C-alpha positions in Angstrom: 117.5 140.6 93.9 118.4 141.8 97.3 115.9 144.5 97.3 113.1 141.8 96.5 114.3 139.5 99.2 114.2 142.3 101.8 110.6 143.4 100.6 109.2 139.8 100.4 108.6 139.5 104.3 107.1 142.8 104.5 104.7 141.9 101.4 103.6 138.7 103.2 102.9 140.3 106.4 100.7 143.0 104.7 98.9 140.4 102.7 98.1 138.3 105.8 96.9 141.5 107.4 94.5 142.4 104.6 93.4 138.9 104.5 92.6 139.0 108.3 90.7 142.3 107.7 88.7 141.2 104.6 87.8 137.5 105.8 84.6 137.3 107.9 85.1 136.8 111.6 84.3 133.5 113.0 83.0 135.1 116.4 79.5 134.1 117.2 77.0 136.9 116.6 74.4 137.3 119.4 70.8 136.2 118.6 67.9 138.4 118.8 65.7 138.6 121.9 64.2 135.0 122.5 62.3 132.9 125.2 64.4 131.9 128.3 63.2 128.9 130.3 64.6 126.7 132.9 64.6 122.8 132.1 61.7 122.3 134.6 59.7 125.0 132.9 60.3 123.5 129.5 59.3 120.1 130.8 56.1 121.5 132.2 55.2 123.1 129.0 55.8 120.0 127.0 53.7 117.9 129.3 50.9 120.4 128.9 51.1 121.2 125.1 53.0 118.1 123.4 50.6 117.1 120.7 51.2 113.3 121.2 50.3 113.6 125.0 47.2 115.5 124.1 46.2 112.7 121.6 46.9 110.2 124.5 44.7 112.1 126.8 41.9 112.0 124.6 42.3 108.4 124.0 42.2 107.9 127.8 39.0 110.0 128.0 37.4 107.7 125.3 38.4 104.6 127.2 37.0 105.8 130.5 33.6 106.8 128.6 33.3 103.3 127.5 33.2 101.9 131.0 29.9 103.8 131.6 28.1 101.7 128.7 29.9 98.4 129.3 26.9 97.1 131.4 24.2 98.2 129.2 21.8 95.9 127.7 21.6 95.3 123.9 19.0 97.5 121.9 15.5 96.4 122.3 14.0 95.1 119.0 10.6 96.2 117.4 9.0 93.9 114.8 5.9 94.5 112.6 4.5 91.5 110.9 1.5 90.9 108.5 0.5 87.4 107.3 -2.4 85.6 105.8 -3.0 88.5 103.3 -5.1 87.0 100.3 -3.0 86.9 97.2 -6.0 87.7 95.0 -6.8 90.9 97.2 -3.3 92.0 98.7 -4.8 95.5 99.4 -7.6 93.9 101.6 -5.9 94.2 105.0 -9.2 93.3 106.8 -8.6 89.8 105.8 -4.9 89.8 107.1 -3.5 89.2 110.5 -1.2 91.9 111.8 1.2 91.6 114.7 3.5 94.2 116.7 6.0 92.8 118.9 8.7 94.4 121.3 11.8 92.2 122.1 14.6 92.4 124.7 17.6 90.1 125.2 18.9 90.0 128.8 22.4 89.0 129.7 23.3 87.8 133.1 24.5 90.2 135.7 28.0 88.4 135.7 28.4 88.7 132.1 27.7 92.7 132.2 30.1 92.9 135.1 32.7 91.2 133.2 32.2 93.6 130.4 32.5 96.6 132.7 35.7 95.2 134.2 37.3 94.6 130.7 36.5 98.1 129.8 37.9 99.4 133.2 41.1 97.4 132.3 41.3 99.1 128.9 41.1 102.5 130.7 43.9 101.6 133.1 46.0 100.5 130.1 45.5 103.7 128.4 46.3 105.6 131.6 49.6 103.7 131.9 50.4 104.4 128.1 49.8 108.1 128.8 52.1 108.1 131.7 54.8 106.2 129.7 54.4 108.9 126.9 54.8 111.7 129.5 58.0 110.2 130.9 59.3 109.9 127.4 58.6 113.4 126.4 60.0 114.6 129.6 63.3 112.9 129.0 63.5 114.1 125.5 63.0 117.6 126.6 65.8 117.3 129.2 68.0 115.9 126.8 67.3 118.7 124.2 68.1 121.2 127.1 71.4 119.7 127.9 72.3 120.0 124.3 71.3 123.7 124.3 73.4 124.3 127.5 76.5 122.4 126.2 76.1 124.3 122.8 76.0 127.7 124.7 79.3 126.7 126.6 80.9 125.5 123.4 79.9 128.9 121.8 81.7 130.8 124.6 84.7 128.6 124.0 84.6 129.2 120.3 84.6 133.0 121.0 87.5 132.7 123.4 89.5 130.6 121.1 88.9 133.2 118.4 90.0 136.1 120.3 93.1 134.2 121.5 94.0 133.2 117.9 93.7 136.7 116.7 96.0 137.8 119.4 98.5 135.2 118.5 98.3 136.1 114.9 98.8 139.8 115.6 101.9 138.9 117.6 103.2 136.5 114.9 102.8 139.1 112.3 104.6 141.6 114.5 107.4 139.2 115.0 107.6 138.0 111.6 108.2 141.5 110.1 111.4 141.6 112.5 112.5 138.1 111.4 112.0 136.5 115.0 109.1 134.3 113.8 109.1 131.7 110.8 106.7 132.0 108.0 105.1 128.7 108.9 104.2 129.8 112.4 102.1 132.8 110.8 100.4 130.6 108.3 99.6 128.1 111.1 97.9 130.8 113.2 96.1 132.0 110.2 94.9 128.5 109.2 93.6 127.9 112.7 91.7 131.0 112.8 90.1 130.3 109.2 89.1 126.8 110.4 87.1 128.3 113.2 84.5 129.3 110.7 83.7 125.7 110.0 83.4 125.1 113.7 81.0 128.0 114.0 78.8 126.5 111.4 78.7 123.3 113.1 77.8 124.8 116.4 75.0 126.7 114.8 73.5 123.6 113.2 73.6 121.8 116.5 71.9 124.7 118.2 69.2 125.1 115.8 68.5 121.3 115.5 68.2 121.1 119.5 65.9 124.2 119.3 63.7 122.7 116.8 63.4 119.4 118.6 62.7 121.2 121.9 60.1 123.4 120.1 58.4 120.4 118.7 58.3 118.7 122.0 56.6 121.8 123.6 54.1 122.0 120.8 55.5 125.2 119.5 56.8 126.3 116.0 60.1 124.7 115.1 62.0 127.9 114.4 61.0 129.9 117.6 64.0 131.4 119.4 64.5 129.6 122.6 67.2 129.7 125.6 67.6 127.3 128.3 69.1 128.2 131.7 70.1 125.7 134.0 72.9 123.8 135.9 74.9 120.7 135.4 74.3 117.9 137.9 77.8 116.6 137.6 78.0 114.6 140.9 74.9 112.7 142.1 74.8 109.6 144.4 72.9 106.8 142.7 71.0 104.1 144.7 72.0 100.5 144.4 71.1 98.4 141.4 68.6 96.4 143.5 66.9 99.4 144.6 66.7 100.9 141.1 65.2 97.6 139.9 62.7 97.4 142.6 61.6 101.2 141.8 61.2 100.3 138.1 59.0 97.3 139.0 56.7 99.4 141.0 56.9 102.6 138.8 57.6 101.8 135.3 54.4 102.6 133.1 55.0 100.1 130.6 55.3 97.3 133.2 52.3 98.4 135.0 50.3 98.5 131.4 51.5 94.9 130.8 50.4 93.7 134.3 47.0 95.4 133.7 46.9 93.7 130.3 47.4 90.3 132.1 44.4 91.2 134.3 42.3 92.2 131.1 43.3 88.8 129.5 42.0 86.9 132.9 38.9 88.9 132.7 38.4 88.2 129.0 38.8 84.4 129.9 36.2 84.8 132.4 33.9 86.4 130.1 34.4 83.8 127.6 33.7 81.1 130.1 30.4 82.9 131.0 29.6 82.5 127.3 28.7 78.9 128.2 25.7 80.2 130.3 22.4 80.8 128.2 21.1 84.4 127.4 17.2 85.0 127.6 15.0 86.8 125.2 11.7 88.0 126.2 9.0 89.5 123.6 5.6 90.9 123.9 3.3 91.6 121.1 -0.2 92.9 120.1 -2.2 91.0 117.4 -4.9 92.3 115.2 -7.0 89.5 113.9 -8.9 89.5 110.5 -12.6 90.8 110.3 -15.1 88.3 111.4 -12.8 86.8 114.1 -14.5 86.2 117.4 -11.6 88.2 119.1 -10.0 90.7 116.8 -7.6 92.1 119.5 -5.0 89.8 121.1 -1.7 89.6 122.5 1.4 87.4 122.2 4.2 86.6 124.7 7.4 84.9 123.7 10.5 83.6 125.5 13.4 82.1 124.1 17.2 81.1 125.0 20.3 80.1 123.3 21.8 76.8 124.2 25.6 77.1 124.4 25.8 73.8 125.8 25.1 72.2 122.4 28.1 74.2 121.0 30.4 73.3 123.7 33.5 72.7 121.4 33.3 76.4 120.3 33.2 77.8 123.8 35.8 75.5 125.1 38.0 76.6 122.2 37.5 80.2 123.1 38.4 79.7 126.7 41.6 77.9 125.6 42.4 80.9 123.5 41.9 83.4 126.4 44.2 81.3 128.5 46.9 81.4 125.8 46.5 85.2 125.5 47.1 85.4 129.2 50.4 83.4 129.0 51.4 85.7 126.0 50.9 88.8 128.1 52.8 87.2 131.0 55.7 86.4 128.6 55.7 90.0 127.3 55.9 91.2 130.9 59.0 88.9 131.7 60.7 90.0 128.4 59.9 93.8 129.1 61.1 93.5 132.7 64.4 92.2 131.5 64.8 95.0 128.9 63.9 97.6 131.6 66.8 96.2 133.9 69.2 96.4 130.9 68.1 99.9 130.3 68.8 100.8 134.0 72.2 99.3 133.9 73.1 101.0 130.6 71.9 104.3 131.9 73.7 103.8 135.3 77.1 102.9 133.3 76.6 106.1 131.4 76.0 108.2 134.5 79.0 106.7 136.3 81.3 107.0 133.2 80.1 110.7 132.7 80.8 111.6 136.4 84.3 110.0 136.3 85.1 111.9 133.2 83.8 115.1 134.7 85.9 114.5 137.8 89.0 113.8 135.7 88.5 116.9 133.5 88.0 119.3 136.4 90.5 117.8 138.9 93.5 116.6 136.7 93.4 117.4 133.0 92.2 120.9 133.0 94.7 122.1 135.6 97.4 120.3 133.8 96.3 121.8 130.5 96.1 125.3 132.1 99.6 124.8 133.4 101.0 123.7 130.1 99.5 126.8 128.3 100.8 129.4 130.9 104.4 127.6 130.6 104.0 127.8 126.7 102.9 131.4 126.9 105.8 132.4 129.2 108.3 130.4 127.2 107.3 132.1 124.0 107.3 135.6 125.6 110.8 135.1 126.9 111.9 133.5 123.6 112.4 130.1 125.1 109.6 128.3 123.4 108.2 127.5 119.9 105.1 129.5 118.6 103.7 126.1 117.5 103.9 124.8 121.2 101.9 127.9 122.2 99.2 127.0 119.7 99.2 123.4 120.5 98.9 124.1 124.3 96.0 126.6 123.6 94.0 124.2 121.5 94.5 121.3 123.9 93.2 123.4 126.8 90.1 124.5 124.8 89.5 120.9 123.5 89.6 119.7 127.1 87.2 122.4 128.3 84.9 121.5 125.5 85.1 117.8 126.5 84.5 118.8 130.1 81.1 120.4 129.0 80.1 117.5 126.9 80.9 115.1 130.0 78.8 117.3 132.2 75.8 117.3 129.6 76.2 113.5 129.3 75.7 113.3 133.0 72.3 115.2 132.7 71.4 113.1 129.9 72.3 109.8 131.6 70.4 110.8 134.7 67.2 111.6 132.6 67.6 108.2 130.8 67.9 106.4 134.3 64.9 108.1 135.6 63.0 107.1 132.6 64.1 103.6 133.1 63.0 103.5 136.8 59.8 105.2 135.9 60.3 108.1 138.4 62.8 110.6 139.9 66.0 109.6 141.7 66.1 110.3 145.4 67.1 114.1 145.9 70.8 114.6 146.8 72.9 117.5 146.8 75.6 117.9 143.9 79.1 117.2 145.2 80.4 120.1 142.9 77.4 122.3 141.5 78.3 124.2 138.5 77.6 127.8 138.0 74.3 128.6 136.1 74.6 128.6 132.3 72.2 129.9 129.7 72.0 128.6 126.1 72.4 131.5 123.7 
């Protein structure tokens, strides 16, 4: 029994070593060569090749084409008529009277100008919708790029943690064989190292998801290998809320589209009221009289007009409907403006909060965690600390570093959302503490 008790620690150590050699390592494996882009390059590609943007561009071109034909008159009409043909001799056209007529309806110049103005309003609305879509795509590209940069940093942390845990496991095994470390400490290190496999799977999933989204936005195949290089803008001075709101009112494409929609509704109302004025139709025809007539060849001129004044109730109702549409568009503009102000405030809060977290991690928590880890490592090396404290301090440090990268990425995302909310770029300002360049791998 004594021999068995003496050999048990050695057998356990040998078993753990064998498990560490046979289990797959959770270290991230480098990807094959892939495309490397900056954030601005990715945005430029998306604005050029995004399928939704291309569709909107074609829609805008179509709307502009319609302005060229808005002033056109209706098609002329040709009419051929045969009458007075004898029923007993329907084939005897010499006894019939034939007439050939060309007819054209003329709208007033004011009506045709109003039609052209409405077509121009439609083109301006389509242009605003295109700009809105371009800004939305640019924001999504920047958010996906921030996710890829954050994922790359977390991959590096994962590899660092894996290497440190392996060193800790080797040291624990060495100490365990001499009886200086408890069996629970060795198992704790082994368990922490094994759990890193799950963490690596999560990181791979996040990376591939962000890549697929970014490739789709760029109009590329979702599985294309891609890396993003860039920097985190952790500290940036924001304008006042009043200035942000004023910028949004001037630049936000959705608000511009609604303002143009109001103008279109007013122009539509003007065209509806012009419908109370009559339209004129002029026709000119040639007549072939029956055989034996004194004059077989003759012409016919015709003039006609509609009488909207006799249908005043309908035209007044249409004018009232046009005014109601204008009021609806005005209400939509007010509601959308309020929604935009809320988006600005939410994005501003997100940026401020992320910047505060970045400053807290960088200036306070990370230095404290590094000091705790160094103290735990020194205490363990001098047999004045517990192995569990060393593992806990190491995990705390790495968790805080991961949180720092997430807060940095959240700042970039918040800035992108804020620029989307105001409809333009924020005023350029130097970062207070620019981070070193990172590449998503």
